[in-house]
C-alpha positions as CSV (number, residue, x, y, z in Angstrom):
1,M,0.0,0.0,0.0
2,H,1.3,3.5,-0.8
3,K,2.1,5.9,2.0
4,T,-0.5,8.4,1.0
5,Q,-3.2,5.8,0.8
6,H,-2.2,4.3,4.1
7,A,-2.2,7.7,5.8
8,Q,-5.7,8.4,4.3
9,K,-7.1,5.1,5.6
10,I,-5.8,5.9,9.1
11,T,-7.3,9.4,8.9
12,D,-10.6,8.0,7.7
13,R,-10.7,5.6,10.5
14,F,-10.0,8.4,13.0
15,R,-12.8,10.4,11.4
16,E,-15.1,7.5,12.0
17,L,-14.1,7.2,15.6
18,V,-14.7,10.9,16.2
19,S,-18.1,10.7,14.5
20,Q,-19.1,7.7,16.5
21,A,-18.3,9.6,19.6
22,G,-20.7,12.3,18.5
23,D,-18.0,14.8,17.8
24,S,-16.8,16.5,14.6
25,L,-13.8,18.4,13.4
26,P,-13.3,20.6,10.4
27,D,-12.1,18.9,7.2
28,E,-8.9,21.0,7.4
29,H,-7.9,19.2,10.6
30,Y,-8.3,15.8,9.0
31,E,-6.3,17.0,6.0
32,E,-3.5,18.1,8.4
33,L,-3.7,14.8,10.3
34,C,-3.3,12.9,7.0
35,L,-0.2,15.0,6.2
36,L,1.2,14.4,9.7
37,I,0.7,10.7,9.4
38,E,2.3,10.6,6.0
39,A,5.3,12.6,7.3
40,G,5.7,10.2,10.1
41,I,5.7,7.3,7.7
42,N,8.3,9.1,5.5
43,T,10.5,9.7,8.5
44,A,10.3,6.0,9.6
45,L,11.2,4.9,6.0
46,V,14.1,7.3,5.7
47,E,15.5,6.1,9.1
48,R,15.2,2.5,8.0
49,L,16.9,3.3,4.6
50,E,19.7,5.0,6.4
51,K,20.4,2.0,8.5
52,M,20.3,-0.2,5.4
53,A,22.7,2.1,3.7
54,D,25.1,2.0,6.6
55,K,25.1,-1.8,6.5
56,L,25.7,-1.8,2.8
57,Q,28.6,0.6,3.2
58,K,30.1,-1.5,5.9
59,F,29.7,-4.6,3.7
60,A,31.3,-2.9,0.8
61,H,34.2,-1.9,2.9
62,E,34.7,-5.5,4.1
63,V,34.5,-6.7,0.5
64,R,37.2,-4.2,-0.6
65,N,39.4,-5.3,2.3
66,E,39.0,-9.0,1.4
67,A,39.7,-8.2,-2.3
68,E,43.1,-6.7,-1.3
69,Y,44.2,-10.0,0.2
70,F,42.7,-12.3,-2.4
71,D,45.1,-14.7,-4.1
């Protein structure tokens, strides 16, 4: 599922919960909530990608070191 779609589904579910509680919020608040959720997803993905990049960099360094001593 794409980040935007996932953020929208979470927002829609929150809207349902608010409505079931007998409350309401302006549409602008739900739009902002969706953006905040998407930003949170993006941050989590970037952090994960950075960890993966660090591992790849370490592995590449190890491969280069091994190549130097290869017979």
